[in-house]
C-alpha positions as CSV (number, residue, x, y, z in Angstrom):
1,M,0.0,0.0,0.0
2,K,1.0,3.6,-0.5
3,I,0.7,5.5,2.8
4,G,0.7,9.2,3.6
5,M,1.6,10.7,7.0
6,I,0.7,14.3,7.9
7,G,3.0,15.4,10.7
8,L,6.4,13.8,11.5
9,G,6.6,14.6,15.2
10,N,7.2,11.8,17.6
11,M,3.9,10.0,17.1
12,G,3.8,10.5,13.3
13,T,7.4,9.4,12.9
14,A,6.9,6.3,15.1
15,V,3.8,5.2,13.4
16,A,5.3,5.9,10.0
17,N,8.3,3.6,10.9
18,N,5.9,0.8,11.9
19,I,4.2,1.1,8.5
20,A,7.5,1.2,6.6
21,D,8.8,-1.8,8.6
22,N,5.7,-3.7,7.2
23,G,7.0,-3.1,3.7
24,H,4.8,-0.1,2.7
25,A,6.1,3.1,1.2
26,V,5.4,6.1,3.4
27,T,5.5,9.7,2.3
28,G,5.4,12.0,5.3
29,W,4.7,15.7,5.3
30,E,6.5,17.9,7.9
31,Y,6.8,21.7,8.1
32,D,10.3,21.5,9.7
33,R,12.7,21.4,6.7
34,E,15.6,20.3,8.9
35,A,13.7,17.3,10.1
36,V,12.7,16.5,6.5
37,D,16.3,16.6,5.4
38,E,17.6,14.6,8.3
39,I,15.0,11.8,7.7
40,N,15.8,11.6,4.0
41,R,19.6,11.8,4.3
42,F,20.3,9.9,7.6
43,H,17.0,8.1,8.4
44,R,16.8,9.7,11.8
45,N,14.6,12.3,13.4
46,T,16.6,13.5,16.4
47,R,14.3,16.4,17.3
48,Y,11.3,14.3,17.8
49,L,12.4,10.7,18.2
50,K,16.0,10.7,19.3
51,G,18.0,7.4,19.2
52,V,15.6,5.6,16.8
53,K,16.8,4.4,13.4
54,L,14.2,4.9,10.8
55,S,13.3,2.8,7.7
56,S,14.6,3.9,4.4
57,R,11.0,3.4,3.0
58,I,10.0,6.7,4.7
59,K,10.3,9.7,2.4
60,A,9.8,13.1,4.1
61,T,8.6,16.1,2.2
62,T,7.5,19.7,2.8
63,D,5.0,19.4,-0.1
64,I,1.6,18.4,1.4
65,E,0.2,17.3,-2.0
66,E,2.9,14.8,-2.3
67,A,1.9,13.2,1.0
68,L,-1.8,13.1,0.1
69,C,-2.1,12.3,-3.6
70,G,-2.6,8.7,-4.7
71,K,-2.4,7.2,-1.2
72,D,-4.4,4.2,0.1
73,I,-4.4,5.5,3.6
74,V,-3.5,8.9,5.0
75,F,-2.6,9.1,8.7
76,V,-2.9,12.5,10.4
77,A,-0.6,13.1,13.4
78,L,-1.0,16.8,14.0
79,P,-2.0,18.7,17.2
80,S,-5.7,19.5,16.7
81,K,-5.1,23.3,16.4
82,Y,-3.1,22.7,13.2
83,I,-5.3,20.3,11.4
84,K,-7.5,22.9,9.7
85,P,-4.7,25.4,8.9
86,V,-2.5,22.7,7.4
87,L,-5.1,20.6,5.5
88,A,-8.0,22.9,4.5
89,G,-8.0,23.4,0.8
90,F,-6.2,20.1,0.1
91,A,-9.1,17.7,0.3
92,S,-9.2,17.2,-3.5
93,C,-5.7,15.9,-3.5
94,A,-6.8,12.7,-1.7
95,S,-8.5,10.0,-3.7
96,K,-12.1,9.2,-2.8
97,R,-11.0,5.7,-1.9
98,S,-8.3,7.0,0.6
99,L,-8.9,6.2,4.2
100,I,-8.1,9.0,6.7
101,V,-6.9,7.9,10.1
102,N,-6.8,10.4,12.9
103,L,-4.0,10.0,15.5
104,S,-4.7,13.3,17.3
105,K,-6.4,13.3,20.8
106,G,-7.8,16.8,20.8
107,I,-10.6,19.2,20.0
108,E,-11.0,22.5,18.1
109,E,-10.7,25.6,20.2
110,G,-14.1,27.3,20.6
111,T,-16.2,24.7,18.9
112,G,-15.4,21.6,20.8
113,V,-15.3,19.6,17.5
114,T,-13.1,16.6,17.8
115,A,-10.0,16.0,15.6
116,S,-11.8,13.4,13.6
117,G,-14.8,15.8,13.2
118,I,-12.5,18.4,11.8
119,L,-11.1,15.9,9.3
120,S,-14.6,14.7,8.3
121,K,-15.5,18.3,7.5
122,I,-12.3,18.7,5.4
123,F,-12.4,15.3,3.7
124,K,-16.1,15.0,3.0
125,R,-15.7,12.2,0.5
126,N,-13.5,10.0,2.7
127,K,-14.1,7.6,5.6
128,V,-12.4,8.9,8.8
129,L,-11.1,6.4,11.3
130,V,-9.6,7.0,14.8
131,L,-6.5,5.3,16.3
132,S,-6.2,5.8,20.0
133,G,-5.0,4.2,23.2
134,P,-1.9,4.1,25.4
135,S,0.7,4.7,22.8
136,I,3.8,6.6,24.0
137,A,5.8,6.9,20.8
138,N,9.2,6.9,22.4
139,E,8.4,3.4,23.7
140,F,6.7,1.5,20.8
141,A,9.3,3.0,18.4
142,R,11.9,1.1,20.4
143,G,10.0,-2.2,20.1
144,Y,8.2,-2.2,23.5
145,P,4.7,-3.9,23.2
146,C,1.8,-1.6,22.7
147,M,-2.0,-2.1,22.4
148,V,-4.3,0.5,20.8
149,V,-7.9,0.8,19.5
150,L,-9.1,1.4,16.0
151,T,-12.6,2.7,15.4
152,G,-14.7,3.4,12.3
153,E,-17.9,2.6,10.6
154,R,-16.8,-0.4,8.5
155,R,-14.8,-3.5,9.6
156,K,-13.1,-3.7,6.2
157,D,-11.7,-0.2,6.7
158,L,-10.4,-1.2,10.2
159,C,-8.8,-4.3,8.8
160,K,-7.1,-2.2,6.0
161,A,-5.7,0.3,8.5
162,A,-4.6,-2.5,10.9
163,A,-2.8,-4.2,8.1
164,A,-0.8,-1.1,7.5
165,V,0.1,-0.2,11.1
166,E,0.2,-3.5,13.1
167,T,3.5,-5.2,14.0
168,P,4.2,-8.2,16.3
169,V,4.5,-5.7,19.2
170,F,2.0,-3.1,18.1
171,R,-1.5,-4.5,17.9
172,A,-5.0,-2.9,17.5
173,R,-8.3,-3.8,19.0
174,F,-11.4,-2.9,16.9
175,S,-14.3,-0.8,18.3
176,N,-17.6,0.6,16.8
177,D,-17.9,3.1,19.6
178,K,-16.3,6.2,17.9
179,I,-17.6,8.6,20.5
180,G,-16.3,6.6,23.4
181,V,-12.9,6.0,21.9
182,E,-12.3,9.5,20.8
183,W,-13.6,11.2,23.9
184,S,-11.8,8.8,26.2
185,G,-8.6,9.9,24.5
186,I,-9.5,13.6,24.9
187,L,-10.8,13.5,28.5
188,K,-7.9,11.5,29.9
189,N,-5.6,14.5,29.0
190,I,-7.4,16.5,31.7
191,Y,-6.6,14.1,34.5
192,A,-3.0,13.6,33.3
193,I,-2.6,17.4,34.0
194,G,-4.0,16.8,37.4
195,L,-1.6,13.9,38.2
196,G,1.2,16.2,36.9
197,I,0.1,18.8,39.5
198,I,0.1,16.1,42.2
199,H,3.6,14.8,41.1
200,G,4.9,18.4,40.9
201,M,3.9,18.9,44.6
202,G,5.9,15.9,45.6
203,L,3.0,13.8,46.8
204,E,4.4,10.3,46.1
205,S,1.5,8.4,47.5
206,I,0.3,5.3,45.6
207,N,-2.9,5.2,47.7
208,F,-3.8,8.7,46.7
209,K,-2.9,8.2,43.0
210,A,-5.0,5.1,42.9
211,A,-8.0,7.0,44.4
212,Y,-7.4,9.9,42.0
213,I,-7.4,7.6,38.9
214,T,-10.6,6.0,40.1
215,R,-12.3,9.3,40.5
216,A,-11.0,10.4,37.1
217,L,-12.5,7.3,35.5
218,E,-15.9,8.0,37.2
219,E,-16.0,11.5,35.6
220,M,-14.8,10.3,32.2
221,I,-17.5,7.6,32.2
222,S,-20.2,10.0,33.3
223,L,-19.6,12.5,30.6
224,T,-18.8,10.0,27.8
225,E,-22.1,8.1,28.5
226,A,-24.0,11.4,28.4
227,M,-22.6,12.1,24.9
228,G,-23.5,8.6,23.6
229,G,-20.4,6.6,24.3
230,K,-20.1,3.4,26.2
231,S,-18.6,2.9,29.7
232,S,-16.9,-0.3,28.6
233,T,-14.9,1.8,26.1
234,V,-13.7,4.1,28.8
235,L,-12.6,1.1,30.9
236,D,-10.6,-0.3,27.9
237,F,-7.4,0.8,26.2
238,A,-8.8,4.1,24.9
239,G,-9.7,5.3,28.4
240,L,-8.2,3.6,31.4
241,G,-5.2,2.3,29.5
242,D,-4.4,5.7,28.0
243,L,-5.1,7.5,31.3
244,I,-2.5,5.4,33.0
245,A,0.1,5.8,30.3
246,T,-0.3,9.5,29.9
247,S,-0.5,10.2,33.6
248,L,2.6,8.2,34.5
249,S,4.9,8.9,31.5
250,E,7.6,11.4,31.7
251,H,7.2,12.0,28.0
252,S,3.6,13.3,28.4
253,H,3.1,17.0,27.7
254,N,-0.1,17.0,29.7
255,R,1.6,15.7,32.8
256,R,4.6,18.0,32.4
257,F,2.2,20.9,32.1
258,G,0.6,19.9,35.4
259,E,4.1,19.9,37.0
260,M,4.7,23.4,35.7
261,L,1.4,24.5,37.3
262,A,2.5,23.0,40.6
263,E,5.7,25.1,40.2
264,G,3.6,28.2,39.8
265,R,4.5,28.7,36.1
266,S,2.4,30.7,33.7
267,L,0.7,29.5,30.5
268,A,3.1,31.6,28.4
269,Y,6.1,29.8,30.1
270,A,4.5,26.4,29.5
271,E,3.9,27.1,25.9
272,K,7.5,28.3,25.4
273,K,8.9,25.2,27.0
274,L,6.5,22.7,25.4
275,G,6.3,24.3,22.0
276,V,2.5,24.2,22.1
277,L,0.0,24.1,25.0
278,P,-1.2,20.5,25.7
279,E,-4.5,19.2,24.4
280,G,-5.7,18.8,27.9
281,L,-6.1,22.5,28.4
282,K,-8.7,22.8,25.6
283,A,-10.3,19.6,27.0
284,L,-10.6,21.2,30.4
285,R,-12.5,24.2,29.1
286,A,-14.7,22.0,26.9
287,A,-15.5,19.7,29.9
288,R,-16.7,22.6,31.9
289,I,-19.2,23.5,29.2
290,L,-20.2,19.9,28.5
291,S,-20.7,19.0,32.1
292,K,-23.2,21.9,32.5
293,K,-24.9,21.0,29.2
294,Y,-25.4,17.3,30.2
295,R,-25.8,18.1,33.9
296,R,-22.9,15.9,35.0
297,K,-20.8,16.8,38.0
298,M,-17.0,16.8,37.3
299,P,-15.5,18.2,40.5
300,V,-12.0,16.9,39.9
301,A,-11.8,18.4,36.4
302,E,-13.3,21.6,37.7
303,A,-10.7,21.9,40.4
304,I,-7.9,21.3,37.9
305,L,-9.2,24.1,35.7
306,E,-9.4,26.4,38.7
307,V,-5.7,25.7,39.3
308,V,-5.0,26.6,35.7
309,E,-7.0,29.8,36.1
310,K,-5.2,30.5,39.4
311,K,-8.5,30.6,41.3
312,I,-7.1,28.0,43.7
313,K,-3.6,26.9,44.7
314,P,-2.4,23.4,43.7
315,K,-2.6,22.3,47.3
316,A,-6.4,23.0,47.2
317,L,-6.8,20.4,44.5
318,I,-5.8,17.7,47.0
319,E,-7.9,19.2,49.7
320,S,-11.0,19.4,47.6
321,F,-10.4,15.9,46.3
322,M,-10.4,14.5,49.9
323,D,-13.8,16.0,50.7
324,P,-16.2,13.1,50.8
325,G,-19.3,15.3,50.6
326,V,-22.6,14.5,52.1
327,R,-22.7,10.8,53.2
328,C,-25.3,10.5,56.0
């Protein structure tokens, strides 16, 4: 198969390498010309995936049409805020038979439209799938086992995408719950920020972290079900699995952002250090609106947002969490 990859950051590069190792030709678009040159000349991407040797079947380009035209599958690995600016106007480059596979776990600022929803609006003629789950790129790119979830309308499309991306150590489970899969991946970013705050405060308590993750799952399930998703999906790889991975990984932007909040850092500082503010920040703001819309209480998410807004200090997040509320 001929495969396109839009975005050669750590996730895009790692997935592209999986696909290339399966014997498929991959053409990847990246705005960073230095990264493009390094991939093509030395088969490395030291800015985004240091220490990983890349397949010679990956061809990098700064020409987006080259990565879209004539491809059987196009994977999109962009932060959600860049999907529309990068891809709007190029839908006609993709064949009608091309599958579009979203790898982003975010929403559009202001509208709350998910990354796959943005892609569906751009590529109106194409089927859009979602690949999500606990997938830290720096790990599976080095051969560590990884399980993810693929969701879409037709099983034959899921099989086609799986044939491209699966390896002996990177396997996909299929789901027909697109709402549950995608929103699980979006909402877990919120609680990864919270665990970053907890870690940044030096609270190394397994008991507390276990209780925190349990409460996070309760809120994720409540809101996901209200939007039409399934609780079983939240308790699978897309939700629980990804929450654990993102919360505990030192490579997680959302967790690192939480640590910066615990240090008293500003949003401007975080954006400068991380390159882009994490997806969890938009998810927090959306969750506040959605929780009111669907009348679902999300006190943990609300407290995390109040830390971001500097309405409460990080310590108050723990104090509010420990309040059992009315019991008798």
